[in-house]
C-alpha positions as CSV (number, residue, x, y, z in Angstrom):
1,M,0.0,0.0,0.0
2,E,1.4,3.4,-1.0
3,R,1.5,6.0,1.7
4,R,0.4,9.5,0.5
5,S,0.7,12.8,2.2
6,R,-2.4,14.1,3.9
7,P,-4.2,17.0,2.1
8,D,-4.3,20.4,3.7
9,L,-7.6,20.3,5.6
10,N,-7.5,23.9,6.8
11,G,-10.8,25.5,5.7
12,A,-12.3,22.1,4.8
13,A,-16.1,22.0,4.6
14,W,-17.1,19.2,6.9
15,R,-20.6,17.6,6.8
16,K,-22.0,15.3,9.4
17,S,-23.5,11.9,8.7
18,S,-27.2,11.9,8.1
19,Y,-27.4,9.7,11.1
20,S,-26.1,12.4,13.4
21,N,-28.4,13.8,16.0
22,Q,-28.5,16.5,18.7
23,E,-27.8,13.9,21.4
24,G,-24.2,13.5,20.3
25,G,-24.4,10.0,18.9
26,N,-21.5,8.1,17.5
27,C,-21.2,9.8,14.2
28,V,-18.6,10.9,11.7
29,E,-18.0,13.8,9.4
30,V,-16.5,13.8,6.0
31,A,-14.9,16.6,4.0
32,D,-15.8,17.0,0.4
33,G,-13.7,18.6,-2.3
34,F,-10.7,16.2,-2.3
35,P,-10.8,14.1,-5.5
36,A,-8.4,11.4,-4.5
37,V,-9.2,10.9,-0.8
38,V,-12.1,11.2,1.7
39,P,-11.1,12.8,5.0
40,V,-13.2,11.4,7.9
41,R,-13.3,12.5,11.6
42,D,-15.3,12.0,14.7
43,S,-18.0,14.6,14.8
44,K,-17.7,14.8,18.6
45,V,-14.0,15.6,18.4
46,P,-13.6,18.0,15.5
47,H,-10.1,18.9,16.4
48,G,-9.0,15.3,16.8
49,P,-7.4,13.0,14.3
50,V,-8.5,12.6,10.7
51,L,-8.4,9.5,8.7
52,C,-8.0,9.8,4.9
53,F,-9.4,7.0,2.8
54,E,-8.8,6.5,-0.9
55,A,-12.0,7.7,-2.7
56,A,-12.5,4.3,-4.4
57,S,-12.2,2.4,-1.2
58,W,-14.6,4.8,0.6
59,A,-17.2,4.3,-2.2
60,V,-17.0,0.5,-1.8
61,F,-17.4,0.9,2.0
62,I,-20.5,3.2,1.6
63,D,-22.0,0.8,-1.0
64,E,-21.6,-2.1,1.4
65,L,-23.2,-0.1,4.3
66,K,-26.2,0.8,2.1
67,A,-26.6,-2.9,1.1
68,Q,-26.6,-3.9,4.7
69,L,-29.2,-1.3,5.6
70,A,-31.5,-2.2,2.7
């Protein structure tokens, strides 16, 4: 697996999972606008660590989640 440098996330526009709620559930945020990667962080710890997934891998992950929820 090739290790890539993390994109500059200053000023990134984060959006919460549609499953987030006001009670502070276990949810994630993703940042759009990065063609090669999908930055992901814990919505309860916005200044905490960020994981960056390859866009293609993230798409497969999301497709599998949707299939499990269907």
